[in-house]
C-alpha positions as CSV (number, residue, x, y, z in Angstrom):
1,M,-103.4,-159.4,-8.7
2,I,-100.9,-156.8,-7.1
3,K,-101.3,-156.3,-3.5
4,S,-101.4,-152.9,-2.2
5,A,-98.5,-151.7,0.1
6,V,-101.1,-149.6,2.0
7,T,-103.3,-151.5,4.4
8,P,-106.5,-149.7,5.3
9,E,-106.3,-148.6,9.0
10,W,-109.2,-150.9,10.0
11,R,-107.1,-154.1,8.9
12,H,-104.4,-153.4,11.1
13,P,-103.9,-156.0,13.9
14,A,-104.2,-154.9,17.5
15,Q,-100.3,-155.3,17.8
16,V,-99.9,-152.4,15.6
17,H,-102.1,-150.2,17.7
18,Q,-100.5,-151.4,20.9
19,A,-97.0,-150.6,19.3
20,E,-98.2,-147.1,18.6
21,G,-99.0,-146.7,22.2
22,V,-95.7,-148.0,23.3
23,L,-93.9,-145.6,20.9
24,S,-96.0,-142.9,22.1
25,A,-95.0,-143.4,25.8
26,R,-91.3,-144.3,24.9
27,L,-90.7,-141.0,22.7
28,G,-93.2,-138.7,24.6
29,V,-95.3,-138.1,21.5
30,T,-98.9,-138.1,20.7
31,I,-100.4,-141.2,19.2
32,P,-100.7,-139.5,15.5
33,E,-97.0,-138.9,15.9
34,A,-96.1,-142.3,17.0
35,V,-98.2,-143.6,14.0
36,V,-96.1,-141.5,11.7
37,V,-92.9,-142.9,13.6
38,L,-93.9,-146.6,13.1
39,R,-94.8,-146.3,9.5
40,T,-91.7,-144.4,8.6
41,I,-89.7,-147.1,10.1
42,S,-91.4,-149.8,8.1
43,H,-91.1,-147.7,5.0
44,C,-87.3,-147.1,5.7
45,V,-86.4,-150.7,6.5
46,G,-88.8,-152.1,3.9
47,A,-90.6,-154.3,6.4
48,P,-94.4,-154.8,6.8
49,L,-95.8,-152.7,9.4
50,I,-96.8,-155.5,11.5
51,D,-93.3,-156.8,11.8
52,V,-92.0,-153.4,12.9
53,A,-94.9,-153.5,15.4
54,R,-93.8,-156.7,16.7
55,K,-90.3,-155.8,17.2
56,V,-91.5,-152.6,19.1
57,L,-93.5,-154.7,21.4
58,E,-90.7,-157.1,21.9
59,G,-88.7,-154.3,23.6
60,P,-85.2,-152.9,23.3
61,S,-82.7,-155.3,21.9
62,S,-79.9,-156.3,24.4
63,E,-77.3,-156.0,21.5
């Protein structure tokens, strides 16, 4: 069975929604715009959405 790359919105863990709020505040954009940013990052780096969300919630890197 092939797993879909697109997960329905209702299956996203709370961390994804929290990350959307964090990005909205940090970037000064609306929640729908933050959703686009989060998904775009996920797509561009080839990482699962939940992994990108967790990185956002960890905060800026000290590197």
